PALOBA-292105 format. One line per field, with one value per residue: residue in three letters; x, y, z of N, C-alpha, C in turn. Coordinates in nm, 2 decimals. Atoms other than C-alpha are relative to their C-alpha. Layout:
// PALOBA-292105
res: [ala;...]
n.c1: [X;...]
n.c2: [Y;...]
n.c3: [Z;...]
ca.c1: [X;...]
ca.c2: [Y;...]
ca.c3: [Z;...]
c.c1: [X;...]
c.c2: [Y;...]
c.c3: [Z;...]
//
This chain:
// PALOBA-292105
res: [met;ser;gly;tyr;ser;arg;thr;val;ile;ala;leu;leu;ile;pro;gly;val;tyr;ala;pro;gln;asp;asp;thr;ala;leu;leu;thr;glu;ala;leu;leu;glu;glu;ala;leu;pro;thr;gly;ala;arg;val;leu;asp;val;gly;thr;gly;ser;gly;ala;leu;ala;leu;ala;ala;ala;arg;arg;gly;ala;glu;val;thr;ala;val;asp;val;ser;arg;arg;ala;val;trp;thr;ala;arg;ile;asn;ala;trp;leu;thr;arg;val;pro;val;arg;ile;arg;arg;gly;asp;leu;phe;thr;pro;val;arg;gly;arg;thr;tyr;asp;val;ile;leu;ala;asn;pro;pro;tyr;val;pro;ala;pro;his;thr;gly;his;gly;pro;arg;gly;arg;ser;arg;ala;trp;asp;ala;gly;his;asp;gly;arg;leu;leu;leu;asp;arg;ile;cys;arg;asp;ala;pro;pro;leu;leu;gly;pro;arg;gly;val;val;leu;leu;val;gln;ser;ala;leu;ser;asp;pro;glu;arg;ser;leu;glu;leu;leu;arg;asp;ala;gly;leu;lys;ala;ala;val;val;arg;arg;arg;trp;ile;gly;leu;gly;pro;val;leu;arg;ser;arg;glu;glu;trp;leu;arg;arg;arg;gly;leu;leu;ala;pro;his;glu;arg;thr;glu;glu;leu;val;val;ile;arg;ala;glu;arg;thr;arg]
n.c1: [0.15;0.09;0.13;0.13;0.01;0.00;0.14;0.05;-0.05;-0.04;-0.16;-0.11;-0.13;-0.12;0.01;0.08;0.03;0.06;0.08;-0.05;0.07;0.12;0.12;0.11;0.10;0.11;0.09;0.11;0.08;0.08;0.11;0.09;0.07;0.14;0.01;0.12;0.01;-0.06;-0.05;-0.12;-0.11;-0.13;-0.08;-0.11;-0.12;0.06;-0.11;0.02;0.13;0.05;0.12;0.09;0.06;0.10;0.14;0.07;0.07;0.11;0.09;0.00;-0.05;-0.11;-0.09;-0.12;-0.07;-0.14;-0.07;-0.11;0.04;0.00;0.11;0.11;0.03;0.01;0.13;0.11;-0.02;0.07;0.16;0.06;-0.04;0.09;0.14;0.09;-0.02;-0.08;-0.03;-0.12;-0.03;-0.13;-0.03;-0.07;0.08;0.14;0.01;0.06;0.11;0.09;0.12;0.08;0.04;-0.01;0.06;-0.14;-0.14;-0.10;-0.13;-0.07;-0.11;-0.10;0.02;-0.13;-0.09;-0.16;-0.06;0.00;-0.15;-0.02;0.08;0.11;-0.02;-0.06;-0.01;0.08;0.05;0.10;0.11;0.00;-0.03;0.11;-0.03;-0.07;0.12;0.10;0.11;-0.02;0.12;0.10;0.07;0.08;0.12;0.09;0.05;0.08;0.09;0.13;0.09;0.04;0.10;0.15;0.06;-0.06;-0.10;-0.10;-0.17;-0.08;-0.16;-0.13;-0.12;-0.11;0.01;-0.11;0.02;0.07;0.15;0.08;-0.01;0.08;0.14;0.01;0.01;0.12;0.09;0.01;0.04;0.17;-0.01;0.00;-0.11;-0.05;-0.10;0.12;-0.06;-0.12;-0.08;-0.15;-0.10;-0.12;-0.05;-0.05;-0.13;-0.04;0.00;-0.08;-0.12;0.00;0.02;-0.04;0.04;0.16;-0.01;-0.05;0.08;0.07;0.12;-0.02;-0.06;-0.12;-0.04;0.10;-0.02;0.12;0.08;0.13;0.08;0.12;0.10;0.09;0.14;0.03;0.12;0.06;0.14;0.08]
n.c2: [-0.01;0.12;0.04;-0.09;-0.12;0.01;0.06;-0.11;-0.10;0.04;-0.04;-0.10;-0.07;-0.01;-0.11;-0.02;0.13;0.13;0.03;0.09;0.04;-0.13;-0.03;0.12;-0.01;-0.11;0.06;0.10;-0.07;-0.09;0.08;0.05;-0.13;0.01;-0.13;-0.04;-0.03;-0.12;-0.05;-0.09;0.05;-0.09;0.07;-0.06;0.07;0.11;0.09;0.08;0.02;0.12;-0.03;-0.09;0.11;0.08;-0.07;-0.01;0.13;0.02;-0.09;-0.11;-0.11;-0.01;-0.08;0.05;-0.14;0.03;-0.10;0.04;0.04;0.13;0.06;-0.05;0.05;0.14;0.02;-0.04;0.09;0.14;-0.01;0.03;0.15;0.09;-0.08;-0.02;-0.15;-0.06;-0.11;0.00;-0.12;-0.01;-0.06;0.06;0.07;-0.02;-0.15;0.02;0.03;-0.05;-0.02;0.12;0.11;0.13;0.11;0.09;-0.05;0.12;-0.07;0.06;-0.09;0.03;0.00;0.05;-0.11;0.01;-0.07;-0.15;-0.05;-0.16;-0.03;0.07;0.11;-0.02;0.10;0.11;0.01;-0.06;0.10;0.07;-0.06;-0.09;-0.08;0.07;0.03;0.07;-0.06;-0.11;-0.03;0.05;-0.11;-0.10;0.07;0.02;-0.13;-0.07;0.10;-0.02;-0.09;0.03;0.10;-0.02;0.06;0.12;-0.01;0.11;-0.02;0.13;-0.05;0.11;-0.05;0.07;-0.02;-0.10;-0.15;-0.03;0.00;-0.07;-0.14;0.00;0.00;-0.11;-0.11;0.00;0.01;-0.14;-0.07;0.05;0.12;0.12;0.05;0.10;0.10;0.10;0.11;0.02;0.09;-0.01;0.05;-0.01;-0.11;0.00;-0.04;-0.11;0.04;0.09;-0.08;-0.11;0.10;-0.04;-0.13;0.01;0.07;-0.10;-0.08;0.08;0.02;0.14;0.08;0.03;0.11;-0.02;0.00;-0.02;-0.16;0.03;-0.10;0.00;-0.08;-0.08;-0.05;-0.11;-0.04;-0.11;0.03;-0.11]
n.c3: [-0.04;-0.08;0.10;-0.07;0.08;0.14;0.02;-0.03;0.09;0.13;0.02;-0.12;0.02;-0.08;-0.12;-0.06;-0.08;0.03;-0.10;-0.09;-0.09;-0.06;0.08;0.02;-0.12;0.04;0.11;-0.08;-0.10;0.10;0.05;-0.13;-0.03;0.09;0.06;0.02;0.14;0.03;-0.10;0.05;-0.06;0.03;-0.04;-0.03;0.00;0.06;0.03;0.13;0.00;-0.03;-0.10;0.06;0.11;-0.10;-0.02;0.12;0.04;-0.06;0.06;-0.08;0.06;-0.07;0.03;-0.07;-0.01;-0.02;0.03;0.10;0.15;0.04;-0.05;0.05;0.14;-0.02;-0.01;0.10;0.09;-0.02;0.01;0.14;0.07;-0.09;0.04;-0.12;0.01;-0.12;0.02;-0.04;-0.02;-0.06;-0.12;-0.12;-0.09;0.02;0.06;0.11;-0.01;-0.11;0.03;0.02;-0.14;0.06;-0.07;-0.06;0.02;0.01;-0.04;-0.04;0.03;-0.07;-0.15;-0.04;-0.09;0.10;-0.07;0.04;0.12;0.03;0.13;0.01;0.11;0.11;0.08;-0.01;-0.11;-0.03;0.00;-0.14;-0.11;-0.06;-0.09;-0.11;-0.10;0.08;0.01;0.09;0.04;-0.10;-0.08;0.11;0.07;-0.11;-0.01;0.15;0.07;-0.05;0.05;0.12;0.01;-0.01;-0.13;-0.01;0.09;-0.06;0.03;0.01;-0.01;-0.05;-0.03;-0.07;-0.18;-0.01;0.02;-0.12;0.04;-0.12;0.06;0.10;-0.07;-0.07;0.06;0.07;-0.12;-0.03;0.10;0.01;0.06;-0.08;0.07;-0.08;0.07;0.06;0.05;-0.04;0.05;-0.04;0.11;-0.06;0.02;0.16;-0.01;-0.07;-0.15;0.00;-0.01;-0.09;-0.12;-0.11;-0.04;-0.04;-0.13;-0.09;-0.06;-0.08;0.07;0.05;-0.10;0.07;0.12;0.06;0.14;0.07;-0.01;-0.02;0.07;-0.02;0.10;-0.11;0.05;-0.07;0.03;-0.05;-0.03;0.01]
ca.c1: [0.90;0.67;0.41;0.15;0.27;0.26;-0.12;-0.20;0.00;0.10;0.43;0.70;0.91;1.24;1.23;0.91;0.76;0.69;0.38;0.47;0.36;0.20;0.01;-0.15;-0.25;-0.40;-0.57;-0.73;-0.84;-1.01;-1.17;-1.34;-1.47;-1.85;-1.84;-2.14;-2.27;-2.06;-1.82;-1.56;-1.21;-0.88;-0.57;-0.29;0.07;-0.06;0.30;0.24;-0.14;-0.20;-0.45;-0.62;-0.68;-0.81;-1.07;-1.17;-1.22;-1.49;-1.69;-1.57;-1.50;-1.13;-0.90;-0.51;-0.26;0.15;0.42;0.65;0.64;0.74;0.47;0.22;0.29;0.33;0.00;-0.18;0.00;-0.13;-0.48;-0.48;-0.30;-0.55;-0.85;-0.96;-1.06;-0.86;-0.84;-0.47;-0.32;0.03;0.09;0.19;-0.04;-0.40;-0.32;-0.46;-0.79;-0.89;-1.25;-1.36;-1.49;-1.45;-1.59;-1.24;-0.89;-0.62;-0.27;0.02;0.30;0.67;0.71;1.06;1.28;1.61;1.88;1.93;2.17;2.11;1.86;1.52;1.48;1.62;1.56;1.43;1.43;1.17;0.93;1.04;1.22;1.03;1.22;1.41;1.06;0.92;0.66;0.75;0.42;0.23;0.15;0.02;-0.20;-0.36;-0.41;-0.54;-0.73;-1.02;-1.16;-1.18;-1.41;-1.79;-2.03;-1.93;-1.63;-1.32;-0.92;-0.73;-0.35;-0.06;0.23;0.53;0.50;0.84;0.68;0.45;0.11;-0.02;0.06;-0.15;-0.44;-0.41;-0.41;-0.70;-0.91;-0.83;-0.96;-1.33;-1.25;-1.31;-0.98;-0.85;-0.58;-0.81;-0.51;-0.18;0.14;0.48;0.74;1.09;1.32;1.39;1.68;1.63;1.56;1.86;2.10;2.02;1.97;2.22;2.11;1.73;1.86;2.04;1.75;1.56;1.30;1.45;1.52;1.86;1.79;1.49;1.47;1.11;0.87;0.52;0.28;-0.04;-0.36;-0.55;-0.93;-1.04;-1.42;-1.60;-1.90;-2.04]
ca.c2: [-1.18;-1.42;-1.62;-1.42;-1.10;-1.25;-1.38;-1.00;-0.77;-0.81;-0.61;-0.44;-0.16;-0.16;0.04;-0.02;-0.24;-0.58;-0.70;-0.93;-1.07;-0.75;-0.71;-1.06;-1.01;-0.67;-0.82;-1.13;-0.85;-0.64;-0.97;-1.02;-0.66;-0.63;-0.37;-0.16;-0.13;0.09;0.13;0.41;0.28;0.48;0.29;0.50;0.43;0.20;0.09;-0.17;-0.14;-0.46;-0.37;-0.11;-0.41;-0.62;-0.37;-0.31;-0.67;-0.67;-0.39;-0.08;0.25;0.28;0.55;0.47;0.74;0.71;0.98;0.78;0.82;0.48;0.36;0.55;0.44;0.08;0.08;0.26;-0.01;-0.31;-0.14;-0.14;-0.49;-0.64;-0.44;-0.33;0.02;0.22;0.58;0.66;0.98;1.10;1.26;1.28;1.06;1.21;1.57;1.44;1.35;1.60;1.70;1.35;1.06;0.70;0.37;0.20;0.34;0.07;0.18;-0.02;0.23;0.21;0.10;-0.04;0.15;0.27;0.43;0.81;0.91;1.30;1.27;1.11;0.76;0.78;0.59;0.23;0.27;0.51;0.20;0.05;0.28;0.50;0.71;0.60;0.48;0.34;0.58;0.85;0.80;0.61;0.89;1.10;0.83;0.76;1.14;1.24;0.91;0.96;1.28;1.10;0.84;0.83;0.69;0.37;0.41;0.16;0.22;-0.11;-0.05;-0.32;-0.25;-0.41;-0.49;-0.31;0.02;0.01;-0.08;0.06;0.38;0.33;0.22;0.50;0.76;0.63;0.57;0.94;1.03;0.86;0.54;0.20;0.02;-0.29;-0.57;-0.81;-1.01;-1.13;-1.31;-1.39;-1.41;-1.47;-1.16;-1.03;-0.88;-0.55;-0.63;-0.89;-0.60;-0.39;-0.68;-0.57;-0.22;-0.34;-0.57;-0.28;-0.08;-0.34;-0.40;-0.75;-1.02;-1.15;-1.48;-1.35;-1.43;-1.35;-1.01;-1.00;-0.80;-0.69;-0.56;-0.28;-0.22;0.11;0.20;0.52;0.46;0.80]
ca.c3: [-1.08;-0.85;-1.01;-0.79;-1.00;-1.32;-1.26;-1.18;-1.43;-1.78;-1.78;-1.53;-1.61;-1.47;-1.13;-1.04;-0.76;-0.83;-0.68;-0.38;-0.04;0.06;-0.24;-0.25;0.13;0.05;-0.24;-0.03;0.21;-0.10;-0.21;0.14;0.11;0.02;-0.23;-0.30;-0.67;-0.87;-0.57;-0.61;-0.53;-0.49;-0.50;-0.36;-0.46;-0.71;-0.84;-1.12;-1.08;-0.94;-0.65;-0.87;-1.17;-0.87;-0.79;-1.13;-1.20;-0.95;-1.14;-0.91;-1.05;-1.00;-0.97;-0.92;-0.82;-0.82;-0.76;-1.00;-1.39;-1.44;-1.20;-1.38;-1.73;-1.60;-1.46;-1.76;-1.99;-1.80;-1.75;-2.15;-2.21;-1.95;-2.09;-1.76;-1.71;-1.46;-1.42;-1.35;-1.23;-1.15;-0.81;-0.45;-0.24;-0.23;-0.39;-0.74;-0.58;-0.34;-0.31;-0.39;-0.19;-0.21;-0.10;-0.02;-0.03;-0.10;0.04;0.00;0.06;0.14;0.49;0.54;0.84;0.66;0.82;0.80;0.47;0.48;0.20;0.14;-0.06;-0.39;-0.72;-0.69;-0.32;-0.31;-0.36;0.00;0.20;0.44;0.66;1.01;1.17;0.86;0.86;0.62;0.45;0.69;0.91;0.59;0.46;0.80;0.83;0.46;0.39;0.64;0.51;0.16;0.26;0.20;0.44;0.55;0.36;0.43;0.43;0.34;0.45;0.46;0.62;0.82;1.21;1.18;1.12;1.44;1.32;1.67;1.55;1.24;1.44;1.68;1.41;1.22;1.55;1.63;1.29;1.38;1.22;1.36;1.28;1.36;1.22;0.99;0.83;0.93;0.75;0.87;0.56;0.54;0.53;0.17;0.02;0.16;0.52;0.48;0.41;0.69;0.96;1.18;1.19;1.25;1.54;1.71;1.73;1.86;1.58;1.49;1.77;1.75;1.55;1.40;1.02;0.94;0.90;1.01;0.74;0.83;0.68;0.89;0.81;0.90;0.86;0.87;1.09;1.12]
c.c1: [-0.07;-0.09;-0.12;-0.01;-0.05;-0.18;-0.08;0.02;0.07;0.15;0.05;0.08;0.09;0.00;-0.13;-0.06;-0.05;-0.08;0.04;-0.08;-0.10;-0.08;-0.10;-0.07;-0.07;-0.13;-0.12;-0.07;-0.13;-0.12;-0.11;-0.09;-0.13;0.01;-0.14;-0.01;0.05;0.10;0.11;0.12;0.13;0.12;0.13;0.15;0.00;0.16;-0.05;-0.16;-0.08;-0.15;-0.09;-0.08;-0.10;-0.14;-0.08;-0.07;-0.13;-0.11;0.01;0.06;0.16;0.11;0.16;0.09;0.16;0.09;0.11;-0.06;-0.01;-0.12;-0.13;-0.03;0.00;-0.16;-0.09;0.04;-0.10;-0.14;-0.05;0.02;-0.12;-0.16;-0.09;0.02;0.04;0.00;0.12;0.06;0.13;-0.01;0.01;-0.13;-0.16;0.00;-0.11;-0.16;-0.09;-0.13;-0.10;-0.02;-0.01;-0.06;0.12;0.10;0.10;0.14;0.09;0.16;0.13;0.00;0.11;0.08;0.12;0.07;0.01;0.13;0.01;-0.09;-0.12;0.04;0.00;0.00;-0.11;-0.03;-0.12;-0.15;0.00;0.02;-0.09;0.02;0.08;-0.09;-0.07;-0.11;-0.02;-0.13;-0.12;-0.10;-0.11;-0.13;-0.11;-0.07;-0.10;-0.10;-0.16;-0.12;-0.07;-0.13;-0.16;-0.05;0.01;0.14;0.12;0.15;0.03;0.13;0.07;0.11;0.08;-0.05;0.15;-0.03;-0.11;-0.17;-0.12;-0.02;-0.08;-0.17;-0.02;-0.06;-0.15;-0.15;-0.03;-0.09;-0.17;-0.01;0.00;0.09;0.06;0.09;-0.10;0.10;0.15;0.10;0.15;0.08;0.13;0.07;0.03;0.13;0.03;0.02;0.13;0.14;0.02;-0.04;0.08;-0.02;-0.16;0.03;0.07;-0.10;-0.11;-0.14;0.02;0.06;0.14;0.01;-0.14;0.01;-0.15;-0.06;-0.13;-0.04;-0.13;-0.09;-0.10;-0.15;-0.05;-0.13;-0.06;-0.14;-0.11;0.03]
c.c2: [-0.12;-0.02;0.07;0.11;-0.05;-0.05;0.16;0.13;-0.07;0.05;0.10;0.07;0.00;0.12;0.01;-0.14;-0.11;-0.06;-0.16;-0.04;0.10;0.03;-0.11;0.00;0.13;-0.06;-0.12;0.11;0.07;-0.10;-0.04;0.11;0.01;0.14;0.06;0.01;0.11;0.07;0.09;-0.04;0.07;-0.07;0.12;-0.07;-0.11;-0.08;-0.07;0.00;-0.12;0.02;0.07;-0.11;-0.07;0.05;0.01;-0.10;-0.04;0.10;0.14;0.11;0.04;0.10;-0.04;0.15;-0.06;0.13;-0.02;0.01;-0.11;-0.10;0.01;-0.07;-0.17;-0.05;0.02;-0.14;-0.14;0.01;-0.05;-0.13;-0.09;0.02;0.03;0.16;0.06;0.15;0.03;0.14;0.01;0.11;-0.02;-0.01;0.05;0.14;-0.01;0.00;0.08;0.06;-0.15;-0.08;-0.14;-0.12;-0.09;0.08;-0.11;0.09;-0.12;0.07;-0.04;-0.01;-0.05;0.13;0.00;0.11;0.13;0.02;0.15;0.04;-0.09;-0.11;0.04;-0.11;-0.12;-0.03;0.06;-0.10;-0.09;0.10;0.12;0.08;-0.13;-0.10;-0.10;0.08;0.12;0.06;-0.07;0.10;0.09;-0.07;-0.02;0.16;0.04;-0.10;0.04;0.09;-0.06;-0.10;0.04;-0.07;-0.14;-0.06;-0.09;0.06;-0.14;0.01;-0.14;0.07;-0.09;0.00;0.07;0.14;0.03;0.01;0.06;0.12;0.04;0.00;0.11;0.14;0.00;-0.01;0.16;0.08;-0.01;-0.10;-0.11;-0.10;-0.12;-0.12;-0.12;-0.09;0.01;-0.10;0.02;-0.05;0.02;0.16;0.02;0.06;0.13;0.00;-0.09;0.10;0.13;-0.08;0.05;0.14;-0.03;-0.06;0.10;0.08;-0.07;-0.07;-0.16;-0.11;-0.06;-0.13;0.02;0.00;0.01;0.15;-0.02;0.12;-0.04;0.08;0.07;0.04;0.10;0.05;0.12;-0.04;0.09;0.12]
c.c3: [0.06;-0.10;0.04;-0.14;-0.17;-0.04;0.01;-0.09;-0.15;-0.02;0.12;-0.04;0.09;0.11;0.06;0.08;-0.04;0.11;0.11;0.11;0.07;-0.09;-0.02;0.15;-0.02;-0.10;0.05;0.10;-0.07;-0.04;0.08;0.01;-0.08;-0.05;-0.05;-0.17;-0.03;0.11;-0.08;0.09;-0.04;0.04;0.01;0.01;-0.08;-0.06;-0.17;-0.05;0.04;0.06;-0.09;-0.11;0.08;0.03;-0.11;-0.06;0.06;0.00;0.08;-0.10;0.06;-0.03;0.07;0.00;0.04;0.00;-0.14;-0.14;-0.04;0.05;-0.09;-0.14;0.00;0.01;-0.10;-0.11;0.06;-0.01;-0.17;-0.05;0.06;-0.05;0.09;0.02;0.13;-0.03;0.10;0.00;0.06;0.13;0.14;0.11;-0.09;-0.06;-0.17;0.00;0.09;-0.04;-0.03;0.11;-0.07;0.09;0.09;-0.07;0.02;0.03;0.00;-0.02;0.05;0.14;0.08;0.08;-0.09;0.09;-0.06;-0.13;-0.02;-0.10;0.01;-0.08;-0.15;-0.10;0.04;0.14;0.06;0.02;0.14;0.10;0.05;0.17;0.13;0.07;-0.10;-0.05;-0.05;-0.07;0.07;0.06;-0.11;-0.03;0.13;0.04;-0.08;0.00;0.06;-0.06;-0.15;0.00;0.00;0.10;-0.03;-0.09;0.05;-0.06;0.01;0.01;0.05;0.04;0.09;0.15;0.02;0.03;0.07;-0.07;0.10;-0.03;-0.13;0.06;0.08;-0.09;-0.08;0.09;0.05;-0.10;0.00;-0.07;0.08;-0.05;0.07;-0.10;-0.04;-0.06;0.04;-0.09;0.02;-0.17;0.04;-0.07;-0.16;0.00;0.06;0.15;0.04;0.02;0.09;0.14;0.09;0.07;0.05;0.16;0.12;0.06;0.05;-0.07;-0.08;0.11;-0.07;-0.09;-0.06;-0.16;-0.11;0.01;0.02;-0.09;0.08;-0.06;0.12;-0.09;0.09;-0.07;0.05;0.05;0.04;-0.10]
//
């Protein structure tokens, strides 16, 4: 576990995504966001609960959702151990919170392109694999998050440049939001990407001698 992850969570159950550079980058964007008093924040795909805890520490009323039972239990334990109030629900993306609205929606979904295997992601890989183009969940989030925003509500979304940020921007703008990339960070290729380097190069997603990946945070705001 990285030093960053130890500062924001108390416990990590095996099989749950550990906070990494993408979590740190999205947390930085969250800390720069001017939250209204009593802001309602939704952390979708919460994993360990790191982002939810960061929002709750700022005084927000936070709901966190994950489809993984292990993630839900991890987030609940971390909220209890750190004495930070977070409402945690198990479910598929926005299903548990239909009909509610939020001031901020946080999303750090799986976004790594993966070769076709004849079935969807399984086991631990559900935390990062996201279909052939990396957009298995990104498209759904960009489509389904905007209706859950209150007035001046904001979506903060982190993803890899390998999974087409321009597509995310296009979908969010089509939904009537003002969207832009607000943070970027280059990081070394992790174990998952290194294991499929040749496949990514054949697809033109990695240059021949490229050994880094760009992460981006997209901010999309409801303006009407």
